[in-house]
C-alpha positions as CSV (number, residue, x, y, z in Angstrom):
1,W,-41.9,123.8,140.1
2,V,-38.7,125.3,138.9
3,S,-36.1,123.7,136.6
4,I,-32.5,124.6,137.1
5,S,-29.8,123.6,134.6
6,K,-26.3,124.6,133.8
7,H,-23.8,123.6,131.1
8,K,-20.7,121.6,131.9
9,N,-17.9,123.7,133.5
10,E,-20.3,126.5,134.4
11,S,-21.2,127.5,137.9
12,L,-24.6,128.6,139.2
13,S,-24.0,132.1,140.5
14,S,-27.5,133.1,141.5
15,L,-31.1,131.9,141.6
16,N,-34.0,134.3,141.3
17,T,-37.3,133.3,143.0
18,V,-40.7,134.3,141.9
19,Q,-43.4,135.4,144.4
20,V,-46.5,133.3,143.8
21,S,-49.9,134.8,144.5
22,Y,-53.4,133.3,144.5
23,R,-56.4,135.1,142.9
24,Y,-59.9,134.2,144.1
25,D,-62.9,135.4,142.1
26,G,-66.1,135.4,144.2
27,I,-64.3,135.6,147.6
28,R,-64.6,138.6,149.9
29,L,-62.4,139.2,152.9
30,A,-63.4,141.1,156.0
31,N,-61.5,143.0,158.8
32,H,-59.2,145.1,156.7
33,F,-56.5,147.4,158.3
34,Q,-56.2,149.9,155.4
35,Y,-58.3,151.2,152.5
36,I,-56.9,152.9,149.4
37,K,-58.4,154.0,146.1
38,V,-57.0,152.2,143.1
39,E,-58.5,151.2,139.7
40,S,-58.0,147.4,139.6
41,A,-57.4,144.3,141.7
42,T,-53.9,144.0,140.2
43,K,-53.0,147.5,141.2
44,C,-54.4,146.8,144.7
45,F,-52.2,143.8,145.1
46,E,-49.2,145.8,143.9
47,E,-49.9,148.2,146.8
48,C,-50.2,145.3,149.2
49,Q,-46.7,144.0,148.1
50,K,-45.2,147.4,149.0
51,N,-46.6,147.1,152.6
52,K,-44.7,144.7,154.9
53,E,-47.8,144.1,157.0
54,C,-50.1,143.2,154.1
55,E,-50.8,139.6,153.0
56,A,-54.0,139.8,151.1
57,I,-56.4,142.2,149.4
58,T,-60.1,142.4,148.4
59,F,-61.3,144.5,145.5
60,R,-64.8,145.0,144.1
61,P,-64.5,145.4,140.3
62,V,-68.3,146.0,139.8
63,N,-68.0,149.6,140.8
64,N,-64.2,149.9,141.5
65,D,-64.9,150.1,145.2
66,G,-61.3,150.5,146.1
67,C,-58.7,148.4,147.8
68,H,-58.9,146.7,151.2
69,L,-55.6,145.5,152.7
70,Y,-55.4,142.6,155.2
71,R,-52.8,141.4,157.7
72,K,-51.9,137.7,158.0
73,G,-54.2,135.9,160.4
74,E,-56.5,138.9,160.9
75,Y,-59.1,138.4,158.2
76,V,-62.0,136.0,157.4
77,A,-63.2,135.0,154.0
78,G,-66.7,134.5,152.6
79,L,-68.4,133.9,149.3
80,D,-69.5,137.1,147.4
81,S,-69.7,137.0,143.6
82,E,-69.0,140.8,143.2
83,W,-65.6,140.7,144.9
84,V,-62.0,139.5,144.0
85,S,-59.4,138.6,146.5
86,I,-55.6,138.1,146.0
87,S,-53.3,136.6,148.6
88,N,-49.7,135.5,149.1
89,N,-51.1,132.3,150.7
90,I,-54.1,130.0,150.2
91,I,-57.3,131.4,151.7
92,H,-59.6,129.0,153.5
93,I,-63.3,129.6,153.7
């Protein structure tokens, strides 16, 4: 939730919103559209946010397996303890 307040006789000139993302340890996605080499799940998701088509990522920290990017509605999720996934939306298994 977001709390907005202002002092008497002040106007609210702008409101900044924050992008919320969800991190899932032990979830692996399938059907990626792009693969890139990065060193962490966080860096992987940063790359996803730069790509207008990307909604989610999967990264394997065990051996830094790289970054898999996924489009909305084009991936499936499964349980796999070696992987981390991050998404702009809730992932259903």
